C-alpha positions as CSV (number, residue, x, y, z in Angstrom):
1,M,-6.1,11.1,41.9
2,A,-3.1,13.1,43.3
3,L,-4.7,13.1,46.7
4,W,-5.2,9.3,46.6
5,Q,-1.6,8.8,45.6
6,A,-0.3,11.1,48.3
7,I,-2.2,9.6,51.3
8,P,0.6,7.1,52.2
9,G,3.1,10.0,52.4
10,F,1.0,12.1,54.9
11,R,3.1,12.4,58.1
12,G,0.8,14.7,60.1
13,E,3.4,17.4,60.3
14,A,0.9,19.9,58.9
15,S,-2.9,20.2,59.2
16,E,-4.9,18.1,56.8
17,R,-6.2,21.4,55.2
18,T,-2.7,22.7,54.6
19,W,-1.6,19.3,53.2
20,L,-4.6,19.2,50.8
21,Y,-3.8,22.8,49.6
22,R,-0.2,21.8,49.0
23,I,-1.3,18.8,46.9
24,A,-3.7,21.0,44.9
25,H,-1.0,23.5,44.4
26,N,1.5,21.0,43.1
27,T,-1.1,19.5,40.8
28,A,-2.1,22.9,39.4
29,I,1.5,23.8,38.8
30,R,2.1,20.6,36.8
31,A,-1.1,21.1,34.9
32,A,-0.2,24.7,34.0
33,A,3.2,23.7,32.8
34,R,1.7,21.0,30.6
35,L,-0.8,23.5,29.1
36,R,2.0,26.1,28.5
37,R,4.0,23.5,26.7
38,R,1.0,22.9,24.4
39,G,0.8,26.7,23.6
40,W,-2.0,27.7,25.9
41,R,-1.7,31.2,27.3
42,E,-2.7,31.8,30.9
43,G,-5.8,33.8,31.4
44,E,-7.3,33.3,28.0
45,S,-10.6,32.1,29.4
46,L,-10.6,34.6,32.3
47,E,-11.8,37.5,30.0
48,E,-15.3,36.1,30.0
49,L,-15.4,36.2,33.8
50,A,-14.0,39.7,33.8
51,S,-16.5,41.1,31.3
52,P,-20.0,39.8,31.8
53,A,-22.7,41.4,29.6
54,V,-24.1,44.7,30.9
55,T,-27.7,45.5,30.4
56,G,-29.7,48.7,30.7
57,A,-31.2,47.6,34.1
58,P,-31.0,49.8,37.2
59,G,-27.6,49.9,38.7
60,T,-25.8,49.5,35.4
61,E,-23.2,52.1,36.2
62,A,-22.3,50.5,39.5
63,R,-22.1,47.1,37.8
64,L,-19.9,48.6,35.0
65,I,-17.5,50.1,37.6
66,E,-17.4,46.7,39.5
67,E,-16.7,44.9,36.2
68,Q,-13.8,47.3,35.4
69,R,-12.3,46.7,38.8
70,R,-12.7,43.0,38.4
71,A,-11.0,43.1,35.0
72,W,-8.2,45.2,36.3
73,L,-7.6,42.8,39.2
74,L,-7.6,39.8,36.9
75,R,-5.0,41.5,34.7
76,A,-2.9,42.3,37.7
77,L,-3.2,38.7,39.0
78,R,-2.2,37.3,35.6
79,A,0.8,39.6,35.5
80,M,2.1,38.4,38.9
81,A,4.7,35.7,39.3
82,P,3.2,32.3,40.0
83,L,4.3,32.3,43.7
84,D,2.9,35.8,44.3
85,R,-0.4,34.7,42.6
86,Q,-0.6,31.7,44.8
87,V,0.1,33.7,48.0
88,V,-2.6,36.2,47.1
89,S,-5.1,33.5,46.2
90,L,-4.6,31.7,49.4
91,Y,-4.8,34.9,51.4
92,L,-8.1,35.8,49.6
93,E,-9.4,32.4,50.5
94,G,-8.9,33.3,54.2
95,L,-5.9,31.2,55.1
96,E,-3.5,32.4,57.8
97,Q,0.0,33.4,56.9
98,R,1.4,30.3,58.7
99,A,-0.7,28.0,56.5
100,I,0.1,29.9,53.4
101,G,3.8,29.5,54.2
102,E,3.4,25.8,54.7
103,I,1.6,25.4,51.4
104,A,4.0,27.7,49.4
105,G,7.2,26.5,51.1
106,L,7.8,29.9,52.7
107,S,8.3,31.1,56.2
108,E,5.5,33.0,57.9
109,G,7.6,36.2,57.8
110,A,8.3,35.7,54.1
111,V,4.6,35.4,53.4
112,A,3.9,38.7,55.4
113,T,6.7,40.5,53.5
114,R,5.5,39.2,50.2
115,L,1.8,40.2,50.9
116,S,3.0,43.7,51.9
117,R,5.1,44.2,48.8
118,I,2.3,42.9,46.6
119,R,-0.2,45.3,48.1
120,A,2.2,48.2,47.6
121,R,2.9,47.2,44.0
122,L,-0.9,46.9,43.3
123,V,-1.5,50.4,44.8
124,R,1.3,51.8,42.7
125,Q,0.0,50.1,39.5
126,K,-3.6,51.4,40.2
127,D,-2.4,54.9,40.9
128,A,-0.3,54.9,37.7
129,G,-3.1,53.5,35.6
130,V,-1.0,50.4,34.8
131,L,-2.9,47.4,33.5
């Protein structure tokens, strides 16, 4: 619905892909704000994704290690500020820094700096056993 309503405002200043991401971002931010007002805590349903059932099948130890890494990463993502979480998510989706900047309302340099600081923070947290 948000896309349909936004079509008249498309000026072609950004690529269609970037424009669509920006609409999706704004829609998600509004939806998250509504859910928070209703008392929903972010990440409640992510625990199921982070901890799938482990069986006694071959490779269980490797799967357990991967599940622990995934759970740690989900906790780290939930602990990030919303803008940092958005930048990381877009980066992991394969977008270029320029496109991430257009979507998030940041300069390309600010995106590069933010990603560098996020990486450093995650390494420090992992080394310190935080989260």
